[in-house]
Structure formats: C-alpha cells, structure tokens
C-alpha positions as CSV (number, residue, x, y, z in Angstrom):
1,M,-30.7,46.3,246.3
2,L,-27.0,45.3,246.4
3,T,-25.0,43.6,243.8
4,I,-22.4,41.0,244.5
5,T,-19.3,42.1,242.4
6,A,-16.5,39.6,243.6
7,Y,-16.2,36.8,246.3
8,S,-13.8,34.6,248.3
9,V,-14.5,31.5,250.3
10,E,-12.8,29.4,252.8
11,V,-13.5,26.5,255.0
12,V,-13.9,27.4,258.6
13,K,-11.4,25.2,260.4
14,D,-13.1,23.3,263.5
15,P,-10.0,21.3,265.0
16,F,-12.0,20.0,268.1
17,G,-14.9,19.0,266.1
18,I,-17.5,21.0,268.0
19,L,-19.6,22.1,265.0
20,A,-22.0,19.9,263.2
21,G,-21.4,19.9,259.3
22,Q,-19.0,22.2,257.8
23,R,-18.8,26.1,258.0
24,Y,-17.6,28.4,255.1
25,E,-16.6,32.1,255.4
26,F,-17.6,33.9,252.4
27,I,-16.1,37.5,251.7
28,L,-18.6,39.2,249.3
29,D,-17.7,42.4,247.7
30,I,-21.0,44.2,247.1
31,E,-22.1,47.5,245.5
32,V,-25.3,49.4,246.6
33,P,-26.9,52.4,244.9
34,E,-25.8,55.8,246.1
35,D,-29.3,56.6,247.5
36,D,-29.4,53.6,249.7
37,E,-28.7,54.0,253.4
38,L,-25.8,51.5,253.1
39,Y,-23.9,53.5,250.6
40,T,-20.4,54.6,251.6
41,P,-17.7,55.8,249.0
42,N,-15.2,53.5,250.8
43,G,-17.2,50.5,249.5
44,L,-18.6,47.7,251.2
45,Y,-18.2,43.8,251.7
46,L,-20.1,41.1,253.6
47,R,-18.7,38.4,255.8
48,V,-21.0,35.5,255.6
49,I,-20.8,32.4,257.7
50,Y,-22.5,29.8,255.8
51,S,-23.4,26.4,257.4
52,V,-24.0,23.2,255.6
53,E,-25.4,20.3,257.6
54,E,-27.4,17.2,256.6
55,S,-30.6,19.0,257.4
56,G,-29.7,21.6,254.8
57,A,-27.6,24.7,254.1
58,R,-28.2,28.2,255.6
59,I,-26.7,31.6,256.5
60,A,-25.5,31.4,260.1
61,K,-24.2,34.9,260.4
62,V,-23.8,38.1,258.2
63,D,-21.8,41.0,259.0
64,F,-21.4,44.4,257.0
65,H,-18.0,46.1,256.6
66,E,-16.5,49.1,255.1
67,S,-14.0,48.0,252.5
68,S,-11.3,50.6,252.8
69,T,-11.3,50.5,256.7
70,D,-12.7,46.9,257.6
71,K,-14.9,49.0,260.0
72,Y,-18.1,46.8,261.1
73,L,-21.3,48.4,260.3
74,D,-24.4,47.5,262.2
75,Y,-27.0,46.7,259.5
76,D,-29.2,43.7,258.7
77,L,-30.1,42.3,255.4
78,E,-33.8,42.8,254.1
79,E,-35.5,39.5,253.3
80,D,-34.8,39.6,249.6
81,E,-31.2,40.4,250.1
82,I,-30.9,37.3,252.4
83,Q,-32.6,35.3,249.7
84,L,-30.1,36.7,247.1
85,V,-27.0,36.1,249.5
86,D,-28.3,32.5,250.4
87,A,-28.7,31.6,246.9
88,F,-25.2,32.9,245.9
89,C,-23.5,31.1,248.8
90,K,-25.2,27.9,247.9
91,E,-24.2,28.1,244.3
92,N,-20.7,29.1,245.0
93,L,-19.8,26.3,247.8
94,P,-16.3,24.6,247.0
95,E,-16.7,21.5,244.9
96,S,-16.6,18.9,247.7
97,Q,-20.0,20.3,248.9
98,T,-22.0,20.4,245.7
99,K,-21.8,16.8,245.0
C-alpha cells in the first residue's frame, strides 16, 4: 500500500476551451514498503490528471515516476490505491472547486 507524503496541485490551462470542466495536475510524493514491487531507493511520485465536470470528479490519468531521475515507470494502481488517490485528490482540490 502506498502512502502520500506530500503534494502539489495546479490547474491545467485549456486556452482553446476544448476540455469540458476543469483539469488539475496533482504531483503526489509517495512511499511504498521496501518489499513492494514499486519500491525504488530513488523515491517515487505520481502525476495525476484529475477531471472535475458537472457529472462528477474522477482520475483521468496516473503516471508513476522515479523522483530523483523523473524516469517514467510503467505501473498501474491497484483498485484500493485508485480509491485512495481519488479520495485524496477530491479532498485537496483548490478552494474554487470545493464550493
């Protein structure tokens, strides 16, 4: 199971108005146990694109990256991890989206 240790969030700009709703880019610093297949001594972070539309909020995309090298890692989240990340992003949306 992963643990989120720090995060940042920014609005993804859509100057042409192509996307419905708003998109946010979350960078989530994570820790995983040493016995986990995801473990790397260089650290990990998730780049999450989070979509907020009238119909609801959801994860649009998640990428794993090695922290010290920014190297993309081809892994997927497990169902319980998806739920954890989704709840975290929903709870940490910028103020304008929580009203």
